[in-house]
C-alpha positions as CSV (number, residue, x, y, z in Angstrom):
1,M,-17.6,-19.1,-16.8
2,S,-18.2,-15.8,-18.9
3,S,-18.0,-15.6,-22.3
4,A,-15.2,-13.6,-22.7
5,D,-13.1,-16.3,-20.8
6,M,-14.9,-19.0,-23.5
7,Q,-13.3,-16.7,-26.9
8,V,-9.6,-17.3,-25.5
9,Q,-7.7,-17.6,-28.1
10,T,-3.6,-18.2,-27.7
11,G,-1.3,-17.4,-30.8
12,T,1.9,-15.4,-31.4
13,V,0.8,-11.5,-31.9
14,T,2.4,-8.0,-32.4
15,T,0.7,-5.1,-30.9
16,S,1.1,-1.4,-29.7
17,I,-1.5,-1.2,-27.1
18,P,1.1,-1.0,-24.4
19,A,2.7,1.7,-26.3
20,R,-0.9,3.5,-27.3
21,L,-1.9,3.4,-23.4
22,D,2.0,5.1,-22.4
23,R,1.6,7.7,-25.1
24,L,-1.8,8.8,-23.5
25,P,-1.9,12.6,-21.5
26,W,-3.7,12.6,-19.2
27,S,-7.4,12.6,-18.9
28,R,-10.7,12.4,-17.0
29,W,-10.3,8.7,-17.5
30,H,-7.0,8.0,-15.4
31,W,-9.0,10.5,-12.3
32,M,-11.5,7.6,-12.3
33,I,-8.6,5.0,-12.1
34,V,-7.1,6.8,-9.5
35,V,-10.5,7.4,-7.6
36,G,-11.7,3.7,-8.6
37,L,-8.5,2.0,-7.3
38,G,-6.3,4.2,-5.2
39,T,-9.1,6.0,-2.5
40,V,-8.9,1.8,-1.1
41,W,-6.0,2.9,0.6
42,I,-7.6,5.9,2.7
43,L,-9.4,2.7,4.3
44,D,-6.5,1.3,5.2
45,G,-5.1,4.2,6.9
46,L,-8.7,4.7,8.7
47,E,-8.5,1.3,9.7
48,V,-5.1,1.1,11.3
49,T,-5.5,5.1,12.7
50,V,-8.6,3.7,14.4
51,V,-7.1,0.8,15.8
52,G,-3.8,2.5,17.3
53,N,-6.4,5.8,18.9
54,I,-9.6,3.2,20.2
55,A,-6.6,0.8,21.9
56,G,-6.7,2.7,25.1
57,R,-10.4,3.1,24.8
58,L,-11.4,-0.5,24.4
59,S,-8.9,-1.7,27.6
60,E,-11.4,0.2,29.9
61,P,-14.4,-1.2,31.8
62,G,-17.5,-0.9,29.9
63,S,-16.1,-0.7,26.5
64,G,-17.7,-4.3,25.8
65,L,-14.5,-6.3,25.3
66,P,-12.6,-7.7,28.2
67,I,-9.5,-7.0,26.2
68,S,-5.6,-4.4,26.8
69,S,-4.5,-2.1,25.1
70,A,-1.1,-4.1,24.4
71,Q,-3.4,-6.7,23.0
72,V,-4.8,-4.5,20.9
73,T,-1.3,-2.5,19.5
74,G,0.2,-6.2,19.6
75,L,-1.2,-9.0,19.3
76,A,-4.7,-7.7,17.5
77,A,-1.9,-5.2,14.9
78,A,0.3,-8.6,14.5
79,L,-3.0,-10.3,13.4
80,Y,-3.8,-7.7,10.8
81,V,-0.5,-7.7,9.0
82,A,-0.4,-11.8,9.1
83,G,-3.4,-11.9,7.1
84,A,-2.5,-9.0,4.9
85,C,0.6,-11.0,4.2
86,T,-1.4,-14.0,3.8
87,G,-3.6,-12.8,1.5
88,A,-1.2,-11.0,-0.2
89,L,0.2,-14.1,-1.1
90,F,-3.3,-15.8,-1.6
91,W,-4.9,-13.1,-3.9
92,G,-1.7,-12.3,-5.9
93,R,-1.5,-15.2,-7.7
94,L,-4.7,-15.7,-8.5
95,T,-4.4,-12.0,-9.3
96,D,-1.7,-13.1,-12.3
97,R,-3.9,-16.0,-13.2
98,Y,-7.7,-14.3,-13.2
99,G,-6.8,-10.7,-13.9
100,R,-6.3,-7.7,-11.9
101,K,-10.6,-7.0,-11.9
102,K,-11.7,-10.2,-11.0
103,L,-10.0,-9.8,-8.1
104,F,-10.3,-6.1,-6.7
105,M,-13.4,-6.7,-6.8
106,I,-13.3,-9.9,-4.7
107,T,-10.6,-8.7,-2.1
108,L,-12.4,-5.4,-1.2
109,V,-16.1,-7.2,-0.8
110,V,-14.0,-9.4,1.4
111,Y,-12.2,-6.5,3.9
112,L,-15.8,-4.8,4.0
113,A,-17.7,-8.0,5.1
114,A,-14.7,-8.3,7.3
115,T,-14.9,-4.5,9.0
116,A,-18.5,-4.8,9.6
117,L,-18.2,-8.0,11.6
118,T,-15.3,-6.4,13.5
119,A,-17.5,-3.5,14.0
120,V,-19.8,-6.2,16.3
121,S,-17.5,-8.3,18.3
122,F,-18.5,-8.9,21.5
123,E,-15.1,-11.0,22.7
124,S,-11.9,-10.8,22.2
125,W,-11.4,-13.4,20.0
126,W,-14.1,-12.4,17.1
127,F,-12.2,-8.9,17.4
128,F,-8.7,-11.0,16.7
129,T,-10.5,-13.1,13.8
130,F,-12.1,-10.7,12.5
131,R,-9.3,-8.4,12.4
132,F,-7.2,-11.3,10.4
133,L,-9.8,-11.3,8.1
134,T,-10.0,-7.8,7.6
135,G,-5.9,-7.9,6.8
136,F,-6.8,-10.7,4.6
137,G,-8.4,-8.5,2.0
138,I,-6.4,-6.1,1.8
139,G,-3.9,-8.1,1.7
140,G,-5.0,-8.7,-1.8
141,E,-5.6,-5.2,-2.1
142,Y,-2.3,-4.7,-2.5
143,A,-1.4,-7.3,-5.0
144,A,-4.6,-6.2,-7.4
145,I,-4.4,-2.7,-7.0
146,N,-0.8,-1.5,-7.7
147,S,-0.9,-4.1,-10.5
148,A,-3.6,-2.7,-12.4
149,I,-2.6,1.1,-11.5
150,D,0.8,0.8,-13.0
151,E,-0.6,-1.1,-16.1
152,L,-3.1,1.5,-17.0
153,I,-1.3,4.8,-16.5
154,P,1.2,6.4,-18.7
155,A,4.7,5.9,-18.2
156,H,5.2,9.7,-17.6
157,F,3.3,9.7,-14.8
158,R,3.8,6.2,-13.5
159,G,5.8,7.3,-10.2
160,R,4.4,10.1,-8.9
161,V,1.0,8.8,-9.3
162,D,1.7,5.6,-8.2
163,L,3.6,7.4,-4.6
164,I,0.7,9.9,-4.3
165,I,-1.9,6.7,-4.3
166,N,-0.3,4.4,-1.7
167,G,0.5,7.8,0.2
168,S,-2.8,8.2,0.3
169,F,-3.1,5.9,3.4
170,W,-2.3,8.9,5.2
171,V,-5.5,10.3,4.5
172,G,-7.4,7.8,5.9
173,A,-5.6,8.2,8.8
174,V,-6.0,11.6,9.3
175,G,-9.7,11.1,9.2
176,G,-8.9,8.0,11.0
177,S,-7.9,10.5,13.8
178,L,-10.5,12.8,13.5
179,L,-12.7,10.3,13.8
180,S,-12.0,8.5,17.0
181,I,-11.8,12.0,19.1
182,V,-15.4,12.3,18.2
183,A,-15.7,8.4,18.7
184,L,-14.5,8.4,21.8
185,N,-15.7,11.1,23.1
186,T,-18.4,9.3,26.2
187,D,-20.4,12.9,26.1
188,V,-21.4,11.9,22.0
189,F,-21.3,8.1,22.2
190,A,-21.7,5.3,24.7
191,E,-18.4,3.9,25.5
192,N,-19.5,0.2,24.1
193,V,-20.9,2.0,20.6
194,G,-18.2,5.0,20.0
195,W,-15.8,2.4,18.5
196,R,-17.7,0.4,16.7
197,L,-18.9,3.4,14.5
198,T,-15.9,4.5,13.4
199,F,-15.6,0.9,11.5
200,A,-18.6,1.0,10.4
201,L,-17.9,4.1,8.8
202,G,-15.2,2.2,6.7
203,V,-18.1,-0.1,5.6
204,V,-20.2,3.2,3.7
205,L,-16.8,4.4,2.2
206,G,-16.0,0.8,1.0
207,L,-19.5,0.6,-0.4
208,V,-19.0,4.1,-2.5
209,I,-15.7,2.6,-3.4
210,L,-16.9,-0.3,-4.8
211,L,-19.7,2.0,-7.1
212,V,-17.2,3.6,-8.9
213,R,-14.5,0.7,-9.0
214,R,-17.1,-1.1,-11.0
215,N,-16.4,0.7,-14.4
216,V,-12.4,0.0,-13.9
217,P,-11.4,-1.9,-17.2
218,E,-9.6,-5.2,-16.8
219,S,-5.9,-4.2,-17.5
220,P,-5.5,-4.5,-21.6
221,R,-2.0,-5.8,-20.8
222,W,-3.7,-8.8,-19.0
223,L,-5.7,-9.4,-21.4
224,L,-3.3,-9.2,-24.3
225,I,-0.7,-11.6,-23.1
226,H,-3.4,-13.5,-22.0
227,G,-5.0,-14.4,-25.0
228,R,-8.0,-11.8,-25.2
229,E,-6.6,-9.0,-27.5
230,R,-9.7,-8.3,-28.9
231,E,-11.3,-7.2,-25.2
232,A,-7.6,-5.2,-25.4
233,E,-8.1,-3.6,-28.5
234,Q,-11.7,-2.4,-27.6
235,V,-10.6,-0.8,-24.0
236,V,-7.7,1.0,-25.2
237,A,-9.8,2.1,-28.1
238,A,-12.6,3.4,-26.2
239,V,-10.2,4.9,-24.0
240,E,-8.3,6.7,-27.1
241,E,-11.7,7.7,-27.9
242,R,-13.1,9.4,-24.8
243,V,-9.5,11.4,-24.4
244,R,-10.2,12.7,-28.0
245,E,-13.0,14.0,-27.4
246,E,-11.6,15.4,-24.2
247,R,-9.1,17.3,-26.3
248,G,-11.5,18.5,-28.6
249,G,-11.3,16.1,-31.2
250,R,-7.6,16.5,-31.5
251,E,-5.4,13.1,-32.5
252,L,-2.9,11.5,-30.7
253,P,0.5,11.2,-30.8
254,E,2.1,8.1,-32.3
255,P,2.8,5.1,-30.5
256,A,6.5,4.2,-29.6
257,G,6.8,1.1,-31.1
258,E,5.0,-2.6,-31.0
259,I,5.5,-5.6,-29.3
260,T,5.8,-9.1,-30.5
261,I,4.2,-12.0,-27.8
262,E,3.1,-15.4,-27.5
263,Q,-0.1,-15.3,-25.7
264,R,-0.6,-18.3,-22.6
265,K,-3.6,-18.9,-20.8
266,T,-1.4,-19.1,-17.5
267,I,2.2,-18.8,-16.4
268,G,3.8,-21.6,-14.4
269,F,4.5,-20.6,-10.4
270,L,8.0,-22.2,-11.1
271,T,8.5,-20.2,-14.3
272,I,7.8,-17.1,-12.7
273,A,9.8,-17.9,-9.2
274,R,12.4,-18.7,-11.1
275,T,12.3,-15.0,-13.1
276,V,11.6,-13.0,-9.8
277,F,14.8,-14.8,-8.0
278,A,17.5,-16.1,-10.2
279,D,16.8,-14.0,-13.8
280,Y,16.5,-10.7,-11.5
281,R,18.6,-11.5,-8.4
282,R,19.3,-8.0,-7.4
283,R,16.3,-7.0,-8.2
284,A,14.8,-9.0,-5.4
285,V,17.3,-8.3,-3.3
286,L,16.4,-4.5,-3.6
287,G,12.6,-4.8,-3.4
288,L,12.9,-7.2,0.3
289,S,15.1,-5.1,1.8
290,L,12.8,-1.6,1.0
291,F,9.8,-3.7,2.3
292,V,11.8,-4.6,5.4
293,G,13.4,-1.1,6.3
294,Q,9.4,0.4,5.9
295,A,7.7,-1.9,6.9
296,F,9.3,-2.4,10.2
297,L,9.8,1.4,11.1
298,Y,5.4,1.8,9.7
299,N,4.2,-1.3,11.4
300,A,6.3,-1.2,14.7
301,I,6.5,2.2,15.7
302,T,3.0,3.6,14.0
303,F,1.0,1.1,15.5
304,G,2.2,2.3,19.1
305,F,2.7,6.0,18.4
306,G,-0.5,6.8,21.1
307,A,0.7,4.5,23.9
308,I,3.7,6.3,23.5
309,L,1.7,9.7,24.1
310,T,-0.5,8.2,27.1
311,T,2.8,6.2,28.6
312,F,5.4,9.4,28.6
313,Y,3.6,12.2,28.2
314,D,0.1,11.5,30.1
315,V,-1.6,12.1,27.5
316,S,-5.0,11.1,27.2
317,T,-6.7,8.4,25.5
318,S,-9.7,11.0,23.6
319,D,-6.6,13.5,23.0
320,T,-4.1,11.1,20.6
321,G,-6.1,11.3,17.8
322,Y,-4.8,15.1,17.6
323,Y,-1.2,14.2,17.7
324,F,-1.8,11.4,14.8
325,A,-3.5,13.7,12.5
326,V,-0.4,16.2,12.7
327,I,2.1,13.2,11.5
328,A,-0.5,11.8,9.3
329,V,-0.6,15.0,7.6
330,G,3.5,14.9,7.3
331,N,3.5,11.4,6.3
332,F,0.8,12.0,3.4
333,L,2.7,15.7,2.2
334,G,6.0,13.6,1.4
335,P,4.6,11.4,-1.6
336,L,2.4,14.5,-2.5
337,L,5.4,17.1,-2.7
338,L,8.1,14.7,-3.5
339,G,6.4,12.2,-6.0
340,K,7.1,14.1,-9.1
341,L,10.8,13.7,-8.7
342,F,10.4,10.5,-8.6
343,D,9.5,10.6,-12.6
344,T,12.0,13.4,-12.8
345,V,14.9,13.2,-10.7
346,G,14.7,9.7,-11.0
347,R,14.0,6.5,-8.5
348,R,17.6,5.7,-7.6
349,V,18.3,9.0,-6.2
350,M,15.0,9.6,-5.1
351,I,14.5,6.2,-3.2
352,S,18.0,6.2,-1.3
353,S,18.1,9.6,0.0
354,T,14.7,9.0,1.2
355,Y,15.6,6.5,2.9
356,L,18.5,7.4,3.9
357,L,17.2,11.0,5.4
358,S,14.5,9.4,7.3
359,G,17.0,6.8,9.0
360,I,19.5,9.5,10.1
361,L,16.1,12.1,11.5
362,L,14.9,9.6,13.6
363,F,18.3,8.5,14.9
364,G,18.2,12.4,15.7
365,T,15.0,11.7,16.9
366,A,16.1,9.0,19.4
367,W,18.6,10.5,20.9
368,L,16.2,13.7,22.0
369,F,13.7,11.6,23.3
370,D,16.5,9.7,25.2
371,Q,17.6,13.0,26.7
372,G,14.0,13.8,28.1
373,S,14.2,16.5,25.5
374,L,11.4,16.3,24.0
375,S,7.7,16.9,24.8
376,A,4.3,15.4,23.4
377,V,4.4,18.0,21.0
378,T,7.7,18.7,20.0
379,L,8.0,14.7,19.7
380,T,4.9,14.7,17.2
381,A,6.9,17.2,15.5
382,C,9.8,15.6,15.3
383,W,8.0,12.3,14.1
384,C,6.0,14.4,11.0
385,V,9.2,15.4,9.5
386,V,10.8,11.8,10.0
387,L,7.8,10.5,8.0
388,F,7.8,13.3,5.6
389,F,10.2,11.5,3.7
390,A,9.9,7.7,5.0
391,S,6.2,7.7,3.2
392,A,7.5,8.7,-0.1
393,G,10.5,6.1,0.5
394,A,7.8,3.8,1.9
395,S,5.2,4.1,-1.2
396,S,8.5,3.9,-3.5
397,A,9.0,0.3,-2.8
398,Y,5.6,-0.7,-3.4
399,L,6.2,1.4,-6.8
400,T,9.2,-0.2,-7.1
401,V,8.7,-4.2,-7.0
402,S,5.7,-3.6,-9.4
403,E,7.6,-2.1,-12.0
404,I,10.8,-4.1,-12.0
405,F,9.7,-7.1,-13.0
406,P,7.8,-9.1,-16.3
407,M,3.8,-8.3,-16.4
408,E,3.2,-11.9,-16.0
409,T,4.6,-12.0,-12.3
410,R,3.6,-8.4,-11.2
411,A,1.0,-9.4,-9.0
412,L,2.4,-12.4,-7.4
413,A,6.2,-10.0,-7.2
414,I,4.5,-7.6,-4.9
415,A,2.9,-10.0,-2.8
416,F,5.7,-12.0,-2.2
417,F,8.0,-8.9,-1.5
418,Y,4.8,-7.5,0.5
419,A,4.4,-10.4,2.3
420,I,7.7,-11.1,3.3
421,G,8.4,-7.5,4.1
422,T,5.7,-6.9,6.3
423,A,6.3,-10.5,8.1
424,A,10.1,-9.7,9.1
425,G,9.2,-5.9,10.2
426,G,5.0,-5.7,10.5
427,I,4.1,-9.1,12.6
428,S,7.3,-8.7,15.0
429,G,7.6,-5.3,14.9
430,P,4.2,-4.2,16.9
431,L,4.6,-7.2,19.1
432,L,8.3,-6.2,20.0
433,F,7.2,-2.4,20.2
434,A,4.5,-3.3,22.3
435,D,6.4,-4.9,25.0
436,L,8.8,-2.1,24.7
437,T,6.5,0.6,25.4
438,K,4.7,-1.3,28.0
439,T,7.2,-1.3,30.2
440,G,7.3,2.6,30.5
441,K,11.4,2.9,30.2
442,V,12.7,5.4,27.8
443,G,15.7,3.1,26.9
444,D,13.4,0.2,25.8
445,T,11.4,2.7,23.3
446,V,14.8,3.8,22.4
447,L,15.9,0.7,21.2
448,A,12.9,0.5,18.9
449,F,13.6,4.1,17.5
450,Q,17.4,3.0,16.6
451,I,16.1,-0.6,15.4
452,G,13.3,1.3,12.8
453,A,16.6,4.1,11.8
454,G,19.3,1.4,11.3
455,L,16.9,-0.9,8.6
456,M,15.8,2.2,6.7
457,C,19.7,3.3,6.3
458,A,20.1,-0.2,5.2
459,A,18.0,-0.3,2.7
460,G,18.5,3.3,1.7
461,L,22.5,1.9,0.7
462,V,21.0,-1.1,-1.1
463,A,19.0,0.9,-3.5
464,A,21.8,3.7,-3.9
465,A,23.2,0.4,-5.1
466,L,20.6,-1.8,-7.0
467,A,17.8,0.8,-7.2
468,V,16.7,0.2,-11.1
469,R,16.4,3.8,-13.6
470,A,12.7,3.1,-14.5
471,E,11.6,7.4,-14.5
472,R,9.3,7.7,-17.9
473,R,9.8,4.1,-19.6
474,S,7.6,1.5,-20.2
475,L,7.0,-1.7,-18.3
476,E,7.9,-3.7,-21.1
477,D,11.5,-1.7,-21.5
478,I,12.3,-2.2,-17.4
479,A,11.4,-5.5,-17.6
480,K,10.4,-7.7,-20.9
481,P,7.3,-10.0,-20.4
482,L,8.0,-13.5,-20.5
483,T,5.7,-13.9,-23.3
484,A,7.2,-11.7,-25.3
485,V,9.4,-12.8,-28.3
486,A,12.7,-11.7,-29.8
487,T,13.0,-9.8,-32.6
488,P,15.3,-10.0,-35.3
């Protein structure tokens, strides 16, 4: 136990720490938070994309693994997502109990170790096992990272920053696509070497992120609630001093109000469950709807995009990376260009419209595909447009569940909705989609498109009715902490 943990003292305290964090102007310190925490999604994007693009090569003789393409895009993908769901729930509870920083360091180490061991796979069972464990680490990242980001980023910037960070998954996807082109080129690397190097590069990038992440502090909001207000004060005071120096010594705006809380070392699981599913029932329905819709669309269809190109358009497995790089760019541009609107136009309008637009456009793409009107290039272009809006919507699902529940439940709420929604669409999706695409029948693939489009539209309608107007509001205003004391 650390000396800090031994100094925990609980009681009732009145503080302006949350308001002091929210009134900070954007600074280099905030960029450090973004780099240290947010860039892990680049690794996740690299992982998922590489696996989808190397599926064809892994199934070829000489790859070093006795595995089929359908097993890579189906079973291995489903195991990765199952690991992520399990990891989210396991690490999410620990994140709320033991702090954001401890867990986002541990989960990254787990992720890196599993990725390194995937690179040395020699049998199918080994590959499947460490795909599950890689997902187990990344699932914990989703809970710990989104919690920390929302609690450290000022309210005025929270929406756009959260969307862009979650959307950075697609920067990794672009890198993974281009990397797979080189790695799968047998003139450069042997058939049983190139795909292993793609995983090894992920480990190298992850170690760099680990070094940066060491400088990210614990969330002052978490410290405050768990009886460590002295540490919380030290963190916030140090940040304020850095920002003042960056502003040439100018004083910061006055914080807007205080909050009184009754500190506790731990919050019971039953209290958390009752809060999320009884006190915030409508918000729970919203979170579940958003996650199911985006999880099926992304985990079912993008995992199998390479298989569609090779099956229906005779695109070489060595060239699928070019096409995936294009749709990955469209995915990243969505949160990047639309993110600010979630803070200005508002959450309800933007969440519902991005879900509905992507669903409607996907229905149109399915119809054109069914009519035989698309080539590999035009199908990719259609997907690029669909995913421009879908990516902003999907990123907003993580933003939504991380800000609409009380702070004491935040990490576990993220974990739960991610796990349940992703299990519904992300485990069944890849398995179903792999079966549909390998038949080579246009109608089967059209059906998969239509299911994804229907779920996105349904989630958009739920958001239109239930989305919370959380733009530019403090987390404590959106959802009162369980430890908050009512003021007379």
